[in-house]
TIKE-278610 format. One record per residue (C-alpha): x, z, y; residue number from 0. Coordinates in Angstrom, 1 decimal. Layout:
% TIKE-278610
x = X	z = Z	y = Y	resi = NUM
...
***
This chain:
% TIKE-278610
x = -35.8	z = -12.3	y = 24.9	resi = 0
x = -32.8	z = -9.9	y = 25.0	resi = 1
x = -35.7	z = -7.0	y = 24.9	resi = 2
x = -37.6	z = -8.6	y = 22.3	resi = 3
x = -34.5	z = -8.9	y = 20.1	resi = 4
x = -33.4	z = -5.3	y = 20.6	resi = 5
x = -37.1	z = -4.0	y = 20.2	resi = 6
x = -37.4	z = -6.0	y = 17.0	resi = 7
x = -34.1	z = -4.5	y = 15.7	resi = 8
x = -35.4	z = -1.1	y = 16.6	resi = 9
x = -38.7	z = -1.6	y = 14.8	resi = 10
x = -37.1	z = -2.3	y = 11.6	resi = 11
x = -34.7	z = 0.6	y = 11.6	resi = 12
x = -34.5	z = 1.1	y = 7.6	resi = 13
x = -34.2	z = -2.6	y = 6.8	resi = 14
x = -31.4	z = -2.9	y = 9.4	resi = 15
x = -29.4	z = 0.1	y = 8.2	resi = 16
x = -29.7	z = -1.0	y = 4.5	resi = 17
x = -28.6	z = -4.5	y = 5.5	resi = 18
x = -25.7	z = -3.0	y = 7.4	resi = 19
x = -24.4	z = -1.0	y = 4.4	resi = 20
x = -22.8	z = -4.0	y = 2.7	resi = 21
x = -20.8	z = -5.0	y = 5.9	resi = 22
x = -19.9	z = -1.2	y = 6.4	resi = 23
x = -18.4	z = -1.2	y = 2.9	resi = 24
x = -16.7	z = -4.4	y = 3.2	resi = 25
x = -15.0	z = -3.5	y = 6.6	resi = 26
x = -14.4	z = 0.0	y = 5.4	resi = 27
x = -12.4	z = -1.4	y = 2.5	resi = 28
x = -10.5	z = -3.9	y = 4.7	resi = 29
x = -9.6	z = -1.4	y = 7.4	resi = 30
x = -8.8	z = 1.4	y = 4.9	resi = 31
x = -6.4	z = -0.8	y = 3.0	resi = 32
x = -4.7	z = -1.8	y = 6.2	resi = 33
x = -4.3	z = 1.8	y = 7.4	resi = 34
x = -3.1	z = 2.9	y = 4.0	resi = 35
x = -0.6	z = 0.3	y = 3.5	resi = 36
x = 0.8	z = 0.6	y = 7.2	resi = 37
x = 1.1	z = 4.4	y = 6.5	resi = 38
x = 3.1	z = 3.8	y = 3.4	resi = 39
x = 5.4	z = 1.4	y = 5.0	resi = 40
x = 6.0	z = 3.6	y = 8.0	resi = 41
x = 6.6	z = 6.7	y = 5.5	resi = 42
x = 9.2	z = 4.9	y = 3.5	resi = 43
x = 10.9	z = 3.5	y = 6.5	resi = 44
x = 11.3	z = 6.9	y = 7.8	resi = 45
x = 12.6	z = 8.1	y = 4.6	resi = 46
x = 15.2	z = 5.2	y = 4.0	resi = 47
x = 16.2	z = 5.6	y = 7.7	resi = 48
x = 16.9	z = 9.2	y = 7.3	resi = 49
x = 18.7	z = 8.7	y = 4.1	resi = 50
x = 21.4	z = 6.9	y = 5.9	resi = 51
x = 21.6	z = 8.9	y = 9.1	resi = 52
x = 25.1	z = 10.0	y = 8.4	resi = 53
x = 26.2	z = 6.9	y = 6.9	resi = 54
x = 27.9	z = 4.2	y = 9.1	resi = 55
x = 28.5	z = 1.5	y = 6.6	resi = 56
x = 27.6	z = 0.7	y = 3.1	resi = 57
x = 29.4	z = -1.6	y = 0.7	resi = 58
x = 27.5	z = -3.1	y = -2.1	resi = 59
x = 27.9	z = -6.0	y = -4.6	resi = 60
x = 26.1	z = -9.2	y = -4.0	resi = 61
x = 22.9	z = -10.1	y = -6.0	resi = 62
x = 24.1	z = -11.8	y = -9.2	resi = 63
x = 21.2	z = -14.3	y = -9.3	resi = 64
x = 18.6	z = -14.5	y = -6.6	resi = 65
x = 15.7	z = -14.3	y = -9.1	resi = 66
x = 17.2	z = -11.9	y = -11.5	resi = 67
x = 16.1	z = -8.4	y = -12.2	resi = 68
x = 19.5	z = -7.2	y = -13.4	resi = 69
x = 20.6	z = -6.0	y = -10.0	resi = 70
x = 23.7	z = -6.6	y = -8.1	resi = 71
x = 27.3	z = -7.0	y = -8.8	resi = 72
x = 29.2	z = -3.5	y = -9.1	resi = 73
x = 31.8	z = -2.4	y = -6.7	resi = 74
x = 35.1	z = -1.4	y = -8.3	resi = 75
x = 36.7	z = 2.2	y = -8.0	resi = 76
x = 39.8	z = 0.4	y = -6.8	resi = 77
x = 37.9	z = -0.8	y = -3.7	resi = 78
x = 36.8	z = 2.8	y = -3.1	resi = 79
x = 40.4	z = 4.0	y = -3.0	resi = 80
x = 41.2	z = 1.1	y = -0.7	resi = 81
x = 38.5	z = 2.0	y = 1.7	resi = 82
x = 39.4	z = 5.7	y = 1.6	resi = 83
x = 42.8	z = 4.9	y = 2.7	resi = 84
x = 41.6	z = 3.1	y = 5.9	resi = 85
x = 42.5	z = 5.0	y = 9.1	resi = 86
x = 38.8	z = 4.3	y = 10.5	resi = 87
x = 37.3	z = 6.2	y = 7.6	resi = 88
x = 36.5	z = 9.9	y = 7.6	resi = 89
x = 34.9	z = 9.8	y = 4.2	resi = 90
x = 33.6	z = 7.5	y = 1.4	resi = 91
x = 31.9	z = 8.0	y = -1.8	resi = 92
x = 30.8	z = 5.8	y = -4.7	resi = 93
x = 27.1	z = 5.9	y = -5.5	resi = 94
x = 24.8	z = 4.8	y = -8.2	resi = 95
x = 21.5	z = 4.5	y = -6.4	resi = 96
x = 20.3	z = 0.9	y = -6.9	resi = 97
x = 16.4	z = 1.0	y = -7.4	resi = 98
x = 16.1	z = -2.7	y = -7.5	resi = 99
x = 15.8	z = -4.6	y = -10.7	resi = 100
x = 16.3	z = -3.2	y = -14.2	resi = 101
x = 20.0	z = -2.2	y = -13.7	resi = 102
x = 19.8	z = 1.6	y = -13.8	resi = 103
x = 17.2	z = 2.4	y = -16.4	resi = 104
x = 17.6	z = 5.7	y = -18.2	resi = 105
x = 14.5	z = 7.3	y = -20.0	resi = 106
x = 13.9	z = 11.0	y = -19.9	resi = 107
x = 12.3	z = 12.2	y = -23.3	resi = 108
x = 9.5	z = 14.6	y = -23.5	resi = 109
x = 9.5	z = 17.8	y = -25.7	resi = 110
x = 8.5	z = 15.7	y = -28.8	resi = 111
x = 11.2	z = 13.2	y = -28.3	resi = 112
x = 9.1	z = 10.4	y = -26.7	resi = 113
x = 10.1	z = 8.3	y = -23.7	resi = 114
x = 8.3	z = 9.4	y = -20.5	resi = 115
x = 7.4	z = 6.1	y = -18.7	resi = 116
x = 4.0	z = 4.6	y = -19.2	resi = 117
x = 4.2	z = 1.5	y = -17.0	resi = 118
x = 6.5	z = 3.2	y = -14.5	resi = 119
x = 10.3	z = 2.5	y = -14.1	resi = 120
x = 12.8	z = 5.0	y = -15.6	resi = 121
x = 15.9	z = 5.4	y = -13.2	resi = 122
x = 19.1	z = 6.8	y = -14.0	resi = 123
x = 21.0	z = 7.6	y = -10.9	resi = 124
x = 24.4	z = 9.1	y = -9.8	resi = 125
x = 25.3	z = 11.0	y = -6.6	resi = 126
x = 28.4	z = 12.9	y = -5.3	resi = 127
x = 27.6	z = 16.7	y = -5.5	resi = 128
x = 30.3	z = 17.5	y = -3.1	resi = 129
x = 29.1	z = 15.4	y = -0.3	resi = 130
x = 25.4	z = 15.6	y = 0.4	resi = 131
x = 25.5	z = 13.3	y = 3.6	resi = 132
x = 25.4	z = 10.3	y = 1.3	resi = 133
x = 22.6	z = 11.6	y = -0.9	resi = 134
x = 19.0	z = 10.5	y = -0.2	resi = 135
x = 17.6	z = 13.2	y = -2.6	resi = 136
x = 16.7	z = 16.8	y = -1.6	resi = 137
x = 17.1	z = 19.8	y = -4.0	resi = 138
x = 14.0	z = 21.8	y = -4.6	resi = 139
x = 15.4	z = 24.3	y = -7.1	resi = 140
x = 18.8	z = 24.7	y = -8.6	resi = 141
x = 22.1	z = 22.9	y = -8.1	resi = 142
x = 23.4	z = 19.4	y = -8.3	resi = 143
x = 24.7	z = 18.1	y = -11.5	resi = 144
x = 28.5	z = 18.3	y = -11.6	resi = 145
x = 29.7	z = 17.7	y = -15.1	resi = 146
x = 29.1	z = 15.4	y = -18.2	resi = 147
x = 26.5	z = 17.9	y = -19.7	resi = 148
x = 24.3	z = 18.3	y = -16.7	resi = 149
x = 21.4	z = 16.6	y = -15.1	resi = 150
x = 18.8	z = 16.9	y = -12.2	resi = 151
x = 15.2	z = 15.3	y = -12.5	resi = 152
x = 12.6	z = 14.5	y = -10.1	resi = 153
x = 10.0	z = 17.2	y = -9.2	resi = 154
x = 7.2	z = 14.9	y = -10.5	resi = 155
x = 8.5	z = 14.8	y = -13.9	resi = 156
x = 9.5	z = 18.4	y = -14.0	resi = 157
x = 5.9	z = 19.4	y = -13.0	resi = 158
x = 4.2	z = 17.1	y = -15.4	resi = 159
x = 6.2	z = 17.9	y = -18.3	resi = 160
x = 6.7	z = 21.6	y = -17.5	resi = 161
x = 10.5	z = 21.4	y = -17.4	resi = 162
x = 12.3	z = 24.4	y = -16.0	resi = 163
x = 15.9	z = 24.8	y = -14.6	resi = 164
x = 18.1	z = 26.0	y = -17.6	resi = 165
x = 16.2	z = 24.0	y = -20.3	resi = 166
x = 17.7	z = 21.4	y = -22.2	resi = 167
x = 16.5	z = 17.8	y = -21.4	resi = 168
x = 17.3	z = 14.6	y = -23.4	resi = 169
x = 18.0	z = 11.3	y = -21.8	resi = 170
x = 18.4	z = 7.8	y = -23.4	resi = 171
x = 20.6	z = 5.5	y = -21.5	resi = 172
x = 22.6	z = 2.5	y = -22.6	resi = 173
x = 24.0	z = 4.4	y = -25.4	resi = 174
x = 22.6	z = 7.1	y = -27.8	resi = 175
x = 20.3	z = 9.8	y = -26.8	resi = 176
x = 22.2	z = 12.8	y = -25.3	resi = 177
x = 21.1	z = 16.3	y = -24.4	resi = 178
x = 21.8	z = 17.8	y = -21.0	resi = 179
x = 21.4	z = 21.1	y = -19.3	resi = 180
x = 18.6	z = 20.9	y = -16.5	resi = 181
x = 20.6	z = 22.4	y = -13.5	resi = 182
x = 18.3	z = 21.2	y = -10.6	resi = 183
x = 15.1	z = 19.6	y = -9.6	resi = 184
x = 15.1	z = 17.2	y = -6.6	resi = 185
x = 12.7	z = 15.1	y = -4.7	resi = 186
x = 13.0	z = 11.8	y = -2.7	resi = 187
x = 12.3	z = 12.5	y = 1.0	resi = 188
x = 9.3	z = 14.5	y = 1.1	resi = 189
x = 7.7	z = 13.1	y = -2.3	resi = 190
x = 8.1	z = 14.5	y = -5.8	resi = 191
x = 8.4	z = 11.0	y = -7.3	resi = 192
x = 8.7	z = 7.5	y = -6.3	resi = 193
x = 5.3	z = 6.2	y = -7.5	resi = 194
x = 5.2	z = 7.8	y = -10.8	resi = 195
x = 8.8	z = 6.7	y = -11.7	resi = 196
x = 10.9	z = 9.3	y = -13.6	resi = 197
x = 14.5	z = 9.9	y = -12.2	resi = 198
x = 17.6	z = 11.4	y = -14.0	resi = 199
x = 20.3	z = 12.4	y = -11.4	resi = 200
x = 23.9	z = 12.8	y = -12.7	resi = 201
x = 27.1	z = 13.1	y = -11.0	resi = 202
x = 28.6	z = 9.7	y = -10.4	resi = 203
x = 31.2	z = 9.8	y = -13.3	resi = 204
x = 28.4	z = 10.9	y = -15.8	resi = 205
x = 26.0	z = 8.2	y = -14.4	resi = 206
x = 28.5	z = 5.5	y = -15.0	resi = 207
x = 28.9	z = 6.6	y = -18.6	resi = 208
x = 25.3	z = 6.8	y = -19.3	resi = 209
x = 24.6	z = 3.5	y = -17.8	resi = 210
x = 27.8	z = 2.0	y = -19.1	resi = 211
x = 29.0	z = 0.8	y = -15.6	resi = 212
x = 32.5	z = 0.0	y = -14.9	resi = 213
x = 32.1	z = 0.5	y = -11.2	resi = 214
x = 29.6	z = 1.6	y = -8.5	resi = 215
x = 26.3	z = 0.3	y = -7.1	resi = 216
x = 27.6	z = 1.0	y = -3.6	resi = 217
x = 30.2	z = 2.8	y = -1.5	resi = 218
x = 28.8	z = 4.9	y = 1.4	resi = 219
x = 31.3	z = 5.3	y = 4.3	resi = 220
x = 31.4	z = 7.6	y = 7.3	resi = 221
x = 33.6	z = 6.7	y = 10.3	resi = 222
x = 36.2	z = 8.9	y = 11.9	resi = 223
x = 35.3	z = 10.4	y = 15.3	resi = 224
x = 35.9	z = 7.8	y = 18.1	resi = 225
x = 35.6	z = 4.8	y = 15.7	resi = 226
x = 32.7	z = 2.3	y = 16.7	resi = 227
x = 30.5	z = 1.1	y = 14.0	resi = 228
x = 31.4	z = -2.5	y = 14.4	resi = 229
x = 35.1	z = -1.5	y = 14.3	resi = 230
x = 34.6	z = 0.1	y = 11.1	resi = 231
x = 32.6	z = -2.7	y = 9.6	resi = 232
x = 35.5	z = -5.3	y = 10.7	resi = 233
x = 38.1	z = -3.0	y = 9.0	resi = 234
x = 36.2	z = -2.7	y = 5.8	resi = 235
x = 35.2	z = -6.4	y = 5.6	resi = 236
x = 38.8	z = -7.3	y = 5.6	resi = 237
x = 39.3	z = -5.5	y = 2.4	resi = 238
x = 36.4	z = -6.9	y = 0.4	resi = 239
x = 36.4	z = -9.4	y = -2.4	resi = 240
x = 33.9	z = -12.3	y = -2.5	resi = 241
x = 31.5	z = -10.4	y = -4.6	resi = 242
x = 30.9	z = -7.6	y = -2.1	resi = 243
x = 29.2	z = -7.2	y = 1.3	resi = 244
x = 29.4	z = -4.5	y = 4.0	resi = 245
x = 26.5	z = -3.7	y = 6.3	resi = 246
x = 25.6	z = -0.9	y = 8.6	resi = 247
x = 23.4	z = 2.0	y = 7.3	resi = 248
x = 20.4	z = 0.8	y = 9.3	resi = 249
x = 20.7	z = -2.6	y = 7.4	resi = 250
x = 21.0	z = -0.9	y = 4.1	resi = 251
x = 17.9	z = 1.0	y = 5.0	resi = 252
x = 16.1	z = -2.0	y = 5.7	resi = 253
x = 17.2	z = -3.8	y = 2.4	resi = 254
x = 16.2	z = -0.7	y = 0.3	resi = 255
x = 12.7	z = -0.8	y = 1.8	resi = 256
x = 12.3	z = -4.6	y = 0.9	resi = 257
x = 11.4	z = -3.4	y = -2.7	resi = 258
x = 8.9	z = -1.0	y = -1.5	resi = 259
x = 7.6	z = -3.8	y = 0.8	resi = 260
x = 6.9	z = -5.9	y = -2.2	resi = 261
x = 4.9	z = -2.9	y = -3.8	resi = 262
x = 3.0	z = -2.4	y = -0.6	resi = 263
x = 2.0	z = -6.0	y = -0.4	resi = 264
x = 0.7	z = -6.0	y = -3.9	resi = 265
x = -1.5	z = -2.8	y = -3.1	resi = 266
x = -2.7	z = -4.6	y = 0.2	resi = 267
x = -3.8	z = -7.8	y = -1.5	resi = 268
x = -5.3	z = -6.0	y = -4.5	resi = 269
x = -7.5	z = -3.8	y = -2.3	resi = 270
x = -8.2	z = -6.5	y = 0.1	resi = 271
x = -9.6	z = -8.6	y = -2.7	resi = 272
x = -12.2	z = -5.9	y = -3.2	resi = 273
x = -12.9	z = -5.8	y = 0.4	resi = 274
x = -13.5	z = -9.5	y = 0.4	resi = 275
x = -16.0	z = -9.1	y = -2.5	resi = 276
x = -17.9	z = -6.6	y = -0.6	resi = 277
x = -18.1	z = -8.7	y = 2.5	resi = 278
x = -19.2	z = -11.6	y = 0.5	resi = 279
x = -22.0	z = -9.6	y = -1.1	resi = 280
x = -22.7	z = -8.4	y = 2.4	resi = 281
x = -23.0	z = -12.0	y = 3.7	resi = 282
x = -25.5	z = -12.7	y = 0.9	resi = 283
x = -27.6	z = -9.7	y = 1.7	resi = 284
x = -27.8	z = -10.6	y = 5.3	resi = 285
x = -28.7	z = -14.0	y = 4.6	resi = 286
x = -31.4	z = -13.1	y = 2.2	resi = 287
x = -32.8	z = -10.2	y = 4.5	resi = 288
x = -32.8	z = -12.4	y = 7.5	resi = 289
x = -34.6	z = -15.2	y = 5.8	resi = 290
x = -37.4	z = -12.7	y = 4.8	resi = 291
x = -37.4	z = -11.3	y = 8.2	resi = 292
x = -37.7	z = -14.6	y = 9.8	resi = 293
x = -40.6	z = -15.5	y = 7.4	resi = 294
x = -42.4	z = -12.4	y = 8.1	resi = 295
x = -42.1	z = -13.0	y = 11.9	resi = 296
x = -43.5	z = -16.5	y = 11.8	resi = 297
x = -46.4	z = -15.5	y = 14.0	resi = 298
x = -44.4	z = -13.4	y = 16.3	resi = 299
x = -42.0	z = -16.3	y = 16.9	resi = 300
x = -44.6	z = -18.9	y = 17.1	resi = 301
x = -46.3	z = -16.8	y = 19.8	resi = 302
x = -43.2	z = -16.6	y = 21.8	resi = 303
x = -43.0	z = -20.5	y = 21.4	resi = 304
x = -46.4	z = -20.7	y = 22.7	resi = 305
x = -45.7	z = -18.5	y = 25.7	resi = 306
x = -42.9	z = -20.9	y = 26.8	resi = 307
x = -39.8	z = -19.6	y = 24.8	resi = 308
x = -37.5	z = -22.6	y = 24.0	resi = 309
x = -35.9	z = -23.2	y = 20.6	resi = 310
x = -32.6	z = -22.0	y = 22.1	resi = 311
x = -34.1	z = -18.9	y = 23.5	resi = 312
x = -35.3	z = -17.9	y = 19.8	resi = 313
x = -32.1	z = -18.9	y = 18.4	resi = 314
x = -30.2	z = -16.7	y = 21.0	resi = 315
x = -32.8	z = -13.9	y = 20.2	resi = 316
x = -32.1	z = -14.0	y = 16.4	resi = 317
x = -28.2	z = -14.1	y = 16.9	resi = 318
x = -28.4	z = -11.4	y = 19.4	resi = 319
x = -30.2	z = -9.3	y = 16.7	resi = 320
x = -27.5	z = -10.0	y = 14.2	resi = 321
x = -24.6	z = -9.7	y = 16.5	resi = 322
x = -25.7	z = -6.0	y = 17.4	resi = 323
x = -26.3	z = -5.4	y = 13.7	resi = 324
x = -22.8	z = -6.8	y = 12.9	resi = 325
x = -20.8	z = -5.1	y = 15.5	resi = 326
x = -22.6	z = -1.7	y = 14.9	resi = 327
x = -21.9	z = -2.0	y = 11.2	resi = 328
x = -18.2	z = -3.0	y = 11.8	resi = 329
x = -17.5	z = 0.0	y = 14.0	resi = 330
x = -19.0	z = 2.4	y = 11.4	resi = 331
x = -17.0	z = 0.7	y = 8.7	resi = 332
x = -13.7	z = 1.0	y = 10.8	resi = 333
x = -14.3	z = 4.7	y = 11.0	resi = 334
x = -15.2	z = 5.1	y = 7.6	resi = 335
x = -12.0	z = 2.9	y = 6.5	resi = 336
x = -9.7	z = 5.6	y = 8.2	resi = 337
x = -11.2	z = 8.4	y = 6.0	resi = 338
x = -11.1	z = 5.9	y = 3.1	resi = 339
x = -7.3	z = 5.6	y = 3.5	resi = 340
x = -6.9	z = 9.2	y = 3.2	resi = 341
x = -9.1	z = 9.5	y = 0.2	resi = 342
x = -7.0	z = 6.6	y = -1.6	resi = 343
x = -3.7	z = 8.6	y = -0.9	resi = 344
x = -5.2	z = 11.6	y = -2.6	resi = 345
x = -6.4	z = 9.3	y = -5.4	resi = 346
x = -2.9	z = 7.9	y = -6.0	resi = 347
x = -1.5	z = 11.2	y = -6.1	resi = 348
x = -4.1	z = 12.2	y = -8.8	resi = 349
x = -2.8	z = 9.2	y = -10.7	resi = 350
x = 0.7	z = 10.3	y = -10.6	resi = 351
x = 1.4	z = 7.6	y = -7.9	resi = 352
x = 2.5	z = 10.0	y = -5.2	resi = 353
x = 3.1	z = 8.4	y = -1.8	resi = 354
x = 5.3	z = 9.8	y = 1.0	resi = 355
x = 3.5	z = 11.9	y = 3.6	resi = 356
x = 3.2	z = 10.7	y = 7.0	resi = 357
x = 1.1	z = 10.7	y = 10.1	resi = 358
x = -1.8	z = 8.1	y = 9.8	resi = 359
x = -0.6	z = 4.7	y = 11.0	resi = 360
x = -3.4	z = 2.9	y = 12.9	resi = 361
x = -2.2	z = -0.4	y = 14.2	resi = 362
x = -4.2	z = -2.4	y = 16.8	resi = 363
x = -4.2	z = -5.3	y = 14.4	resi = 364
x = -6.3	z = -3.2	y = 12.0	resi = 365
x = -9.1	z = -2.8	y = 14.6	resi = 366
x = -9.0	z = -6.6	y = 15.5	resi = 367
x = -9.0	z = -7.8	y = 11.9	resi = 368
x = -12.0	z = -5.4	y = 11.2	resi = 369
x = -14.1	z = -6.3	y = 14.1	resi = 370
x = -13.5	z = -9.9	y = 13.7	resi = 371
x = -14.1	z = -10.0	y = 10.0	resi = 372
x = -17.3	z = -8.0	y = 10.1	resi = 373
x = -18.7	z = -9.6	y = 13.0	resi = 374
x = -18.0	z = -13.3	y = 11.8	resi = 375
x = -19.2	z = -12.7	y = 8.3	resi = 376
x = -22.4	z = -11.4	y = 9.7	resi = 377
x = -22.9	z = -14.3	y = 12.2	resi = 378
x = -21.9	z = -17.0	y = 9.7	resi = 379
x = -24.6	z = -15.4	y = 7.2	resi = 380
x = -27.2	z = -15.6	y = 9.7	resi = 381
x = -26.8	z = -19.3	y = 10.9	resi = 382
x = -29.3	z = -20.9	y = 8.5	resi = 383
x = -32.0	z = -18.3	y = 8.9	resi = 384
x = -31.6	z = -18.4	y = 12.8	resi = 385
x = -31.9	z = -22.2	y = 12.7	resi = 386
x = -35.0	z = -21.9	y = 10.5	resi = 387
x = -36.3	z = -19.6	y = 13.2	resi = 388
x = -36.2	z = -22.3	y = 15.9	resi = 389
x = -38.3	z = -24.8	y = 13.7	resi = 390
x = -41.3	z = -22.6	y = 13.8	resi = 391
x = -43.9	z = -24.7	y = 15.8	resi = 392
x = -46.1	z = -22.8	y = 18.3	resi = 393
x = -49.3	z = -23.8	y = 16.3	resi = 394
x = -48.1	z = -21.5	y = 13.5	resi = 395
x = -49.4	z = -18.6	y = 15.6	resi = 396
x = -53.0	z = -19.6	y = 14.9	resi = 397
x = -52.5	z = -21.1	y = 11.4	resi = 398
x = -53.8	z = -19.3	y = 8.5	resi = 399
x = -51.3	z = -17.8	y = 6.2	resi = 400
x = -48.4	z = -17.8	y = 8.6	resi = 401
x = -47.2	z = -14.6	y = 7.2	resi = 402
x = -45.1	z = -14.5	y = 4.0	resi = 403
x = -46.6	z = -12.7	y = 1.0	resi = 404
x = -45.5	z = -9.1	y = 1.4	resi = 405
x = -45.1	z = -8.4	y = -2.5	resi = 406
x = -42.7	z = -11.4	y = -2.8	resi = 407
x = -40.5	z = -10.3	y = 0.1	resi = 408
x = -40.2	z = -6.8	y = -1.2	resi = 409
x = -39.0	z = -8.2	y = -4.5	resi = 410
x = -36.4	z = -10.4	y = -3.0	resi = 411
x = -35.2	z = -7.6	y = -0.8	resi = 412
x = -35.0	z = -5.4	y = -3.7	resi = 413
x = -33.0	z = -8.0	y = -5.5	resi = 414
x = -30.5	z = -8.1	y = -2.6	resi = 415
x = -30.1	z = -4.3	y = -2.7	resi = 416
x = -29.4	z = -4.4	y = -6.6	resi = 417
x = -26.7	z = -6.8	y = -6.0	resi = 418
x = -25.2	z = -4.8	y = -3.3	resi = 419
x = -25.2	z = -1.7	y = -5.4	resi = 420
x = -23.6	z = -3.6	y = -8.4	resi = 421
x = -21.0	z = -4.8	y = -6.0	resi = 422
x = -20.1	z = -1.3	y = -4.8	resi = 423
x = -19.9	z = 0.0	y = -8.4	resi = 424
x = -17.6	z = -3.0	y = -9.1	resi = 425
x = -15.6	z = -2.2	y = -6.1	resi = 426
x = -15.2	z = 1.6	y = -6.9	resi = 427
x = -14.7	z = 1.0	y = -10.5	resi = 428
x = -11.8	z = -1.8	y = -9.9	resi = 429
x = -10.2	z = 0.4	y = -7.4	resi = 430
x = -10.1	z = 3.6	y = -9.4	resi = 431
x = -9.7	z = 2.5	y = -12.9	resi = 432
x = -7.8	z = -0.8	y = -13.2	resi = 433
x = -4.5	z = -2.2	y = -12.0	resi = 434
x = -3.4	z = 0.5	y = -9.8	resi = 435
x = -0.2	z = 1.3	y = -11.9	resi = 436
x = 0.7	z = -2.4	y = -12.1	resi = 437
x = 2.3	z = -2.5	y = -8.6	resi = 438
x = 4.5	z = 0.4	y = -9.3	resi = 439
x = 6.5	z = -1.7	y = -11.5	resi = 440
x = 7.6	z = -3.9	y = -8.5	resi = 441
x = 9.8	z = -0.7	y = -7.3	resi = 442
***
């Protein structure tokens, strides 16, 4: 029966290939989504970790309200002076770098005076130009802003709006719109922008003025030589008010990555939804096609029953045929999914949603999920047609009209292919043309 199943599958190469396409598309979408989101998480984890390589401790305010989007409590300048005076501290700097919530919003205006934002965040941030160890940004051109009339913007905005160093850029913060000299262009890690967000970088004093802040978002601290990290943490903790926390640089990197994790989760489930739709349609096509095939093979299956094949053997034969089809389609879909992940990265870049560059992250979980999903969907869709095949009586081998009318089968099969094509179109349209920028707001 094994040979019969495999020969039957080989005899219907075209139909098998067309049937497998739906599963290939669904598995490719699922595996591609997992590879893409795993790669994004890996890249951002690397960026945040490298940003705090030279930071031993970070002091920041506690979140005001757990569900609030207004950010965290500020850290006072007096606390910075207290921390700088500790013997365990080599250097400390106040920063305005909170990317969570809506606390640090400053809109860059285009040449016509309109805010550059769309549905993306508009950050106004502050860094110490004299100590780059605490600065997660990297200069592409020019210098860091070091006075009340200077600003640095992200490379993505500079490229899109054709801003050049030396020009005047207007920024709207908490107060009136002000004009600044563009003294530099920077990027975050190896990306020109954070998911299409605009970023205006000032020195810390100017950022506090633009954003109407009385204090800092955080204080970054480097320990003296010979001082252990826990020793530094304990010394700082003894000086903190109830509204502030201290953590290691690694812990702060993990916290900064939480916002990105929400963004990645949104993308993952958004794209997996389309993969699920494709798999559902694939299951329908398999059910429809296998039902037709069983009907057309009535004489063949009845002859096998006449020659002594049991119902269980017929059932195994049909399931074997479907399993081979499902495993093959899933393997192909898994490979295409890796290529799809690379294509989606380029697509996001074309939509001004540039993602950090990193080597492709292919987790064993991706292969397991893809293989189980593709194979199980195929098997579940084949249960009823396979059971019907076992009900064919041996006498059907000599019964007149045992074969299904060919014209009707072709129409039904064509209908299945049309549904598959419509699903593919909906999947591609939904992925490329809707909802992509919605998740960026989570940042």
